[in-house]
C-alpha positions as CSV (number, residue, x, y, z in Angstrom):
1,X,79.6,1.1,183.6
2,X,81.0,4.6,184.0
3,X,83.8,5.0,186.6
4,X,82.7,7.1,189.6
5,X,84.7,10.1,190.8
6,X,85.3,8.4,194.2
7,X,86.8,5.3,192.4
8,X,88.8,7.3,189.8
9,X,92.1,8.5,191.2
10,X,95.0,10.3,189.4
11,X,97.7,7.8,188.5
12,X,100.4,9.8,190.4
13,X,98.1,9.8,193.5
14,X,97.3,6.2,193.9
15,X,99.1,6.3,197.3
16,X,97.8,9.3,199.3
17,X,98.1,10.3,202.9
18,X,94.6,9.5,204.1
19,X,94.5,11.6,207.2
20,X,95.2,15.4,207.5
21,X,94.7,18.2,209.9
22,X,91.1,19.2,210.7
23,X,91.2,22.9,209.8
24,X,89.6,25.7,211.7
25,X,89.4,29.4,211.0
26,X,90.7,32.2,213.2
27,X,87.8,33.5,215.3
28,X,87.8,36.0,218.2
29,X,85.6,33.8,220.3
30,X,87.4,30.5,219.7
31,X,90.8,29.0,220.0
32,X,92.4,28.6,216.5
33,X,92.1,24.8,216.4
34,X,88.8,24.5,218.3
35,X,86.1,26.3,216.3
36,X,82.8,27.2,218.0
37,X,79.5,26.1,216.4
38,X,79.2,29.6,214.8
39,X,81.8,32.3,214.3
40,X,82.5,35.3,212.1
41,X,83.9,34.5,208.7
42,X,85.1,36.5,205.7
43,X,87.6,35.8,202.9
44,X,90.0,38.2,204.7
45,X,89.9,36.1,207.9
46,X,90.6,33.0,205.8
47,X,93.6,34.7,204.1
48,X,94.9,35.7,207.6
49,X,94.5,32.2,208.9
50,X,96.3,30.7,205.9
51,X,99.2,33.1,206.5
52,X,99.3,32.3,210.2
53,X,99.4,28.5,209.5
54,X,102.2,28.9,207.0
55,X,104.4,30.5,209.7
56,X,104.4,27.1,211.5
57,X,105.4,23.6,210.5
58,X,102.9,21.4,208.8
59,X,101.6,19.1,211.5
60,X,98.6,17.0,210.4
61,X,96.3,15.7,213.1
62,X,95.4,12.1,212.6
63,X,91.6,11.6,212.7
64,X,90.4,8.3,213.9
65,X,87.5,6.8,211.9
66,X,84.4,5.7,213.9
67,X,84.6,2.1,215.0
68,X,83.4,-0.2,212.3
69,X,83.8,2.3,209.5
70,X,87.5,1.5,209.0
71,X,86.6,-2.2,208.4
72,X,84.1,-1.7,205.6
73,X,84.7,-3.2,202.2
74,X,84.5,-0.9,199.1
75,X,81.0,-2.3,198.3
76,X,79.8,-1.4,201.9
77,X,81.2,2.1,201.6
78,X,79.3,2.6,198.3
79,X,76.1,1.5,200.0
80,X,76.2,4.5,202.3
81,X,74.5,7.2,200.3
82,X,73.5,10.8,201.2
83,X,69.7,11.1,201.7
84,X,68.5,13.7,199.1
85,X,65.8,14.7,201.5
86,X,68.5,15.9,203.9
87,X,70.0,18.3,201.4
88,X,71.1,21.6,202.9
89,X,68.7,24.4,201.7
90,X,66.4,21.8,200.2
91,X,63.4,23.1,202.2
92,X,64.1,26.7,201.1
93,X,63.3,28.4,197.8
94,X,66.9,28.7,196.7
95,X,68.6,28.0,193.4
96,X,71.2,25.6,194.9
97,X,71.2,22.6,197.1
98,X,74.2,21.2,199.0
99,X,74.8,17.5,199.7
100,X,77.5,15.9,201.8
101,X,79.9,13.1,200.8
102,X,81.0,10.6,203.4
103,X,84.5,9.3,203.7
104,X,85.2,6.2,201.6
105,X,87.5,3.3,201.4
106,X,89.9,5.3,199.2
107,X,88.8,8.8,200.4
108,X,89.4,8.7,204.2
109,X,90.6,12.2,204.5
110,X,88.3,14.1,206.9
111,X,87.3,17.6,205.9
112,X,85.2,20.2,207.7
113,X,82.3,21.8,205.9
114,X,80.6,25.0,207.0
115,X,77.9,27.2,205.7
116,X,78.1,31.0,205.8
117,X,75.2,33.4,206.1
118,X,75.5,37.2,206.7
119,X,79.2,36.8,207.6
120,X,78.7,34.1,210.2
121,X,79.9,30.6,209.6
122,X,78.3,27.4,211.0
123,X,80.1,24.1,211.0
124,X,77.9,21.3,209.6
125,X,77.6,18.0,211.5
126,X,77.0,14.9,209.4
127,X,74.3,13.1,211.4
128,X,73.4,9.5,210.7
129,X,69.9,10.7,209.6
130,X,71.6,12.4,206.6
131,X,72.6,9.1,205.1
132,X,70.9,6.0,203.8
133,X,72.5,2.8,205.1
134,X,71.8,-0.9,204.5
135,X,70.8,-3.0,207.4
136,X,73.8,-5.2,206.9
137,X,76.2,-2.4,208.1
138,X,77.5,-2.3,211.7
139,X,74.7,-1.0,213.9
140,X,77.0,1.5,215.6
141,X,77.3,3.5,212.4
142,X,73.7,4.6,212.8
143,X,74.6,6.3,216.0
144,X,77.8,8.4,215.1
145,X,78.6,11.4,213.0
146,X,80.3,10.2,209.8
147,X,83.5,11.9,208.7
148,X,83.1,13.8,205.4
149,X,85.3,13.7,202.3
150,X,83.7,16.5,200.4
151,X,80.4,17.8,199.0
152,X,78.4,18.2,195.8
153,X,76.1,21.0,194.6
154,X,72.8,20.6,192.7
155,X,70.9,23.1,190.6
156,X,68.3,23.0,187.9
157,X,70.9,23.2,185.2
158,X,69.2,20.9,182.6
159,X,65.5,21.2,183.4
160,X,63.3,23.2,185.7
161,X,61.9,19.9,187.1
162,X,65.2,18.2,187.9
163,X,68.0,19.1,190.5
164,X,71.1,17.9,188.7
165,X,74.5,17.6,190.3
166,X,76.9,20.0,188.5
167,X,79.8,20.5,190.9
168,X,81.8,18.3,193.4
169,X,84.7,18.9,195.6
170,X,86.2,15.6,196.8
171,X,89.7,14.2,197.4
172,X,92.9,16.2,198.1
173,X,92.3,19.5,196.2
174,X,90.3,18.1,193.3
175,X,87.0,19.4,192.0
176,X,84.9,18.8,188.9
177,X,82.1,20.6,187.2
178,X,79.8,20.1,184.2
179,X,77.9,22.3,181.9
180,X,74.4,21.8,180.5
181,X,73.9,18.3,178.9
182,X,77.4,17.1,179.8
183,X,78.7,14.4,182.1
184,X,81.6,14.5,184.6
185,X,85.0,13.9,183.0
186,X,88.2,15.7,183.7
187,X,89.1,17.3,187.0
188,X,90.6,20.6,188.2
189,X,92.9,21.0,191.2
190,X,93.6,23.7,193.6
191,X,97.4,23.3,193.3
192,X,100.0,20.9,191.9
193,X,103.4,20.5,193.6
194,X,106.4,18.7,192.2
195,X,104.3,16.9,189.5
196,X,106.5,14.3,187.7
197,X,109.5,15.2,189.7
198,X,111.9,12.3,190.7
199,X,111.4,13.2,194.4
200,X,107.7,12.4,194.1
201,X,104.6,14.5,193.9
202,X,103.1,16.3,196.9
203,X,99.4,16.5,197.0
204,X,98.0,19.5,198.9
205,X,94.5,19.1,200.4
206,X,91.5,21.2,201.0
207,X,90.9,20.7,204.7
208,X,88.0,23.1,205.3
209,X,85.2,24.4,203.0
210,X,82.8,27.3,203.7
211,X,79.8,27.7,201.3
212,X,77.9,30.9,201.2
213,X,74.1,30.6,201.4
214,X,72.9,31.9,198.1
215,X,70.2,34.5,197.6
216,X,66.9,33.5,196.2
217,X,67.7,34.8,192.7
218,X,71.4,34.1,192.7
219,X,72.9,32.6,189.5
220,X,76.2,31.6,191.2
221,X,77.4,30.0,194.4
222,X,80.5,31.1,196.4
223,X,82.8,28.6,198.0
224,X,85.9,29.2,200.1
225,X,88.6,26.7,201.0
226,X,91.7,26.4,203.1
227,X,94.5,24.4,201.5
228,X,97.3,22.9,203.4
229,X,100.4,20.9,202.6
230,X,104.0,20.5,203.7
231,X,105.1,23.2,201.3
232,X,102.4,25.8,201.5
233,X,99.0,26.9,202.8
234,X,96.4,28.7,200.6
235,X,93.2,30.6,200.8
236,X,90.8,30.1,197.9
237,X,87.5,31.6,196.7
238,X,85.5,29.9,194.0
239,X,82.5,31.6,192.4
240,X,80.7,29.0,190.3
241,X,77.9,29.9,187.8
242,X,76.3,26.8,186.0
243,X,74.8,26.9,182.6
244,X,75.5,26.2,178.9
245,X,79.0,27.1,180.0
246,X,79.8,26.6,183.7
247,X,82.1,29.3,184.9
248,X,84.4,28.9,187.9
249,X,86.2,32.1,188.9
250,X,89.1,31.2,191.2
251,X,90.9,33.7,193.4
252,X,93.8,32.3,195.5
253,X,96.6,33.4,197.7
254,X,99.4,31.0,198.5
255,X,101.8,31.2,201.5
256,X,104.9,29.0,200.8
257,X,106.4,27.3,203.9
258,X,109.5,26.5,201.7
259,X,110.8,27.6,198.4
260,X,108.5,26.0,195.8
261,X,110.5,25.3,192.6
262,X,107.9,23.2,190.7
263,X,104.5,24.7,191.2
264,X,101.4,24.0,189.1
265,X,98.9,26.8,188.9
266,X,95.4,26.1,187.6
267,X,96.1,22.4,187.1
268,X,93.8,20.1,185.1
269,X,93.8,16.3,185.3
270,X,92.3,13.9,182.8
271,X,92.3,10.4,181.3
272,X,93.6,9.4,177.9
273,X,93.9,5.7,177.1
274,X,93.9,5.6,173.3
275,X,92.5,7.1,170.1
276,X,93.1,6.6,166.4
277,X,96.8,7.4,166.6
278,X,97.8,4.8,169.2
279,X,95.2,2.1,169.7
280,X,97.3,-0.6,168.2
281,X,99.0,-1.7,171.4
282,X,95.7,-1.9,173.4
283,X,93.3,-4.8,172.7
284,X,89.9,-3.1,173.1
285,X,86.6,-3.2,171.1
286,X,86.1,0.5,171.2
287,X,87.7,2.9,168.7
288,X,88.7,5.5,171.4
289,X,88.7,5.8,175.2
290,X,89.5,9.2,176.8
291,X,88.0,12.0,178.8
292,X,90.1,14.5,176.8
293,X,91.9,14.2,173.5
294,X,94.0,17.3,173.2
295,X,95.7,20.3,174.8
296,X,94.7,23.6,173.3
297,X,96.6,26.8,173.9
298,X,96.0,30.4,172.9
299,X,99.5,31.8,173.0
300,X,100.3,35.4,173.8
301,X,101.8,35.7,170.3
302,X,98.3,35.0,168.8
303,X,99.2,31.5,167.6
304,X,96.5,28.9,168.3
305,X,98.0,25.5,169.2
306,X,96.5,22.0,169.4
307,X,98.5,19.1,170.7
308,X,96.8,15.6,170.6
309,X,97.3,13.7,173.9
310,X,99.3,10.5,174.1
311,X,99.5,7.5,176.3
312,X,103.2,7.0,176.1
313,X,105.3,4.0,177.0
314,X,107.5,6.2,179.2
315,X,106.6,9.3,181.3
316,X,106.6,12.4,179.0
317,X,106.8,16.1,180.1
318,X,106.3,18.8,177.4
319,X,106.7,22.5,177.8
320,X,104.9,25.2,175.7
321,X,105.2,29.0,175.5
322,X,107.4,31.3,177.6
323,X,104.8,34.0,178.1
324,X,101.5,33.9,180.0
325,X,98.9,32.7,177.4
326,X,95.5,34.1,176.7
327,X,94.2,30.7,177.7
328,X,94.9,27.0,177.7
329,X,92.9,23.8,178.5
330,X,92.2,20.2,178.0
331,X,89.5,19.6,175.4
332,X,87.3,16.8,174.1
333,X,86.9,17.2,170.4
334,X,85.5,13.7,169.6
335,X,81.8,14.4,170.0
336,X,80.1,11.5,168.1
337,X,78.9,8.4,169.9
338,X,80.4,6.4,167.0
339,X,83.8,7.8,168.0
340,X,83.7,5.6,171.2
341,X,80.9,3.0,170.8
342,X,80.5,3.0,174.6
343,X,76.8,3.5,175.6
344,X,77.7,3.4,179.3
345,X,80.7,5.8,179.6
346,X,79.4,8.2,177.0
347,X,82.8,9.8,176.5
348,X,81.4,12.0,173.8
349,X,79.6,14.0,176.6
350,X,82.7,14.7,178.7
351,X,83.4,18.5,179.1
352,X,86.4,20.5,178.0
353,X,88.0,22.8,180.6
354,X,89.5,26.1,179.5
355,X,91.7,28.3,181.8
356,X,91.8,32.1,181.3
357,X,94.2,34.1,183.5
358,X,92.6,37.1,185.2
359,X,95.8,38.4,186.8
360,X,99.5,38.9,185.9
361,X,101.1,35.4,186.4
362,X,104.5,36.6,185.3
363,X,106.9,34.5,183.2
364,X,106.4,30.8,183.0
365,X,105.2,28.0,180.7
366,X,102.3,25.6,180.1
367,X,103.5,22.2,181.2
368,X,101.9,18.9,180.0
369,X,102.6,15.6,181.8
370,X,101.6,12.3,180.1
371,X,101.8,9.2,182.2
372,X,101.8,5.6,180.9
373,X,98.5,3.9,181.8
374,X,96.8,0.6,180.9
375,X,93.4,1.4,182.6
376,X,90.7,4.0,182.0
377,X,90.2,4.3,185.7
378,X,93.5,6.2,186.0
379,X,93.8,9.9,185.4
380,X,97.2,10.0,183.6
381,X,97.2,13.5,182.0
382,X,98.1,16.7,183.9
383,X,98.5,20.2,182.6
384,X,99.2,23.4,184.5
385,X,100.9,26.8,184.4
386,X,104.4,26.6,185.9
387,X,105.9,29.9,187.0
388,X,109.5,30.5,185.8
389,X,110.7,31.6,189.2
390,X,110.3,29.6,192.4
391,X,107.7,30.8,194.9
392,X,109.7,32.3,197.7
393,X,109.3,31.2,201.3
394,X,107.1,33.5,203.4
395,X,106.1,35.7,200.4
396,X,102.4,35.6,199.4
397,X,101.7,34.7,195.8
398,X,98.3,35.7,194.3
399,X,96.7,34.2,191.2
400,X,93.3,34.7,189.7
401,X,91.8,32.8,186.7
402,X,88.5,31.5,185.3
403,X,87.8,27.8,184.4
404,X,85.2,27.4,181.7
405,X,83.6,24.0,181.6
406,X,81.9,23.5,178.2
407,X,81.7,21.2,175.2
408,X,84.4,23.3,173.5
409,X,86.3,26.6,174.2
410,X,85.3,29.7,172.3
411,X,86.0,29.8,168.6
412,X,89.6,30.4,167.4
413,X,89.0,33.6,165.6
414,X,88.0,32.1,162.3
415,X,90.8,29.6,162.3
416,X,90.1,26.0,161.3
417,X,90.5,23.3,163.9
418,X,91.7,19.7,164.0
419,X,88.8,17.3,164.6
420,X,90.6,14.1,163.9
421,X,94.2,12.8,164.0
422,X,94.9,9.4,162.6
423,X,98.2,7.5,162.3
424,X,99.3,4.0,161.2
425,X,102.1,2.1,159.4
426,X,102.8,2.5,155.7
427,X,102.3,-0.5,153.5
428,X,106.0,-1.5,153.8
429,X,106.0,-0.9,157.5
430,X,109.0,1.5,157.3
431,X,107.2,4.8,157.7
432,X,104.4,6.3,159.7
433,X,101.4,7.7,157.9
434,X,99.4,10.6,159.4
435,X,95.9,11.9,158.3
436,X,94.5,15.1,159.8
437,X,91.0,16.4,159.2
438,X,90.3,20.2,159.7
439,X,87.0,22.0,159.7
440,X,86.4,25.8,159.8
441,X,88.7,26.7,157.0
442,X,86.5,25.9,154.1
443,X,86.9,23.0,151.7
444,X,88.8,24.7,148.8
445,X,92.5,24.0,148.5
446,X,93.3,26.7,145.9
447,X,95.9,29.1,147.3
448,X,96.6,27.0,150.3
449,X,99.8,25.2,151.3
450,X,101.1,23.0,154.2
451,X,103.6,24.4,156.6
452,X,105.0,21.1,157.8
453,X,108.3,20.4,159.7
454,X,109.8,17.6,161.8
455,X,112.6,17.8,164.3
456,X,114.1,14.5,163.0
457,X,113.5,11.8,160.4
458,X,112.4,12.5,156.8
459,X,108.9,13.8,155.8
460,X,107.5,12.8,152.5
461,X,104.2,12.6,150.4
462,X,102.7,15.7,152.1
463,X,99.3,16.4,150.5
464,X,96.3,18.7,151.1
465,X,92.9,17.7,149.6
466,X,89.2,18.7,150.2
467,X,87.2,16.6,152.6
468,X,83.7,17.0,151.2
469,X,82.1,14.7,153.8
470,X,83.1,17.2,156.5
471,X,83.1,20.4,154.4
472,X,86.7,20.7,155.4
473,X,90.2,19.8,154.5
474,X,92.4,16.7,154.9
475,X,96.2,16.9,155.3
476,X,98.3,13.8,155.0
477,X,102.0,13.0,155.1
478,X,104.5,10.2,155.9
479,X,107.5,10.3,158.1
480,X,110.5,7.9,158.1
481,X,111.9,8.1,161.7
482,X,115.3,6.6,160.6
483,X,117.3,6.4,163.8
484,X,115.2,8.9,165.9
485,X,113.7,7.9,169.2
486,X,111.6,11.1,169.4
487,X,110.3,13.5,166.7
488,X,108.4,16.7,167.3
489,X,106.1,17.4,164.3
490,X,104.4,20.7,163.5
491,X,101.8,21.4,160.8
492,X,99.4,24.2,159.9
493,X,97.6,25.2,156.7
494,X,98.6,28.6,155.3
495,X,97.3,31.1,152.7
496,X,100.4,33.0,151.8
497,X,102.0,34.1,155.1
498,X,98.8,33.8,157.1
499,X,97.5,30.6,158.9
500,X,94.0,29.5,158.1
501,X,94.1,26.7,160.8
502,X,95.5,26.3,164.2
503,X,99.0,24.8,164.6
504,X,98.9,21.0,165.1
505,X,101.7,19.6,167.2
506,X,102.6,16.0,167.7
507,X,105.3,14.1,169.5
508,X,106.2,10.8,168.0
509,X,108.2,8.3,170.1
510,X,109.7,5.0,169.1
511,X,107.9,1.9,170.5
């Protein structure tokens, strides 16, 4: 069966602090930490509140779960479901509906959720009537307000007759979205801090959400969020427009409490277990298992890069580019059911997510983290933009970008793309054989050549032939690692001095 979002946690986040401060906005009529039922709200007041909080120490308030809720089993937690009839705005002729997500056995962080109308915020109380509970649950749970872990948004994205879920915010600073005809897969995050650092990763959390009531003909929904952590606070504005491509415009201002040396902006998190390059060490009946199969980058130089993902035996961190790219993202290029042979998970319907900067991010790099994993329930891939300079204490840092959720990012300006990467041992077992299939660059090899290099080892038997079955091209080569433990491989197809395909990168490691 498909793994649910509530059950699927990032591998570096298996141990999370499960209680955080219950956030409250600054309001003239209320004390900062005791919000009134309704109060004035704008993005400017949220930014001011984040700045105020950053001036003080991070001091989370420990929320106590209602009696009985803290003793439920995972199965009992799953049996508590939001009642669709209680959806916010359900009774109104609006294009979006909001549903609440209760705390769970592995998502016990309490968040506050508010709606905003005409500049006035109203905190939502999760009454027992909003949830459907089995009779076997403790009776007292039917009499208390349940703590919330997040929310989801529905719209008629696939059909005018059905209200489909297309967006969810739940767990730390994680959120996911889908485009038309796709299923949930990879996640985005508000912020990444110290990812893959020896000191351990810090997981910021969204503690309070404000959702603007949409107009009757609105095609997007606006969500605000307060982020808090030991290192920083942040004010976020998300404008989400669902469709064939679901667009998420993110505007954020960070206020560091301390100097932040390893900061991940626009982070994406996904799962990669195996594909046709590394399935040999995993005993599985399926040909591939992954939510994403590659990192794609549109570099400032104009080069288009594709790096297949890996499930390494040791933690890997890779760095790309030194200038702000035109875009980057985690993509799912395997799109046939036969690629996976998994009728339940339907990995071929998982979205790609593409990041486009909308402000000047300064110098930095795209950083890819690949974490060893033996289970498809673990998100073991992280990618983000890492600023070259630390974020200074007390100095606001602003970033704006768009996340495009779709089957595939926009075309690569007439360049061919890699649609399959295969690898295996040579007949004598001494070399690695690679086969790459490209489409979008025609199927004629006249006048074309391979631009192929490796950082170590010896490359041999490089060939380029037509692939008539795909109306494309197939490149193949062998590499003898010799004594190397790690080899960076680079390949593209050229016509003279001009590339006709994207640049394929691969990191081979021994073992």
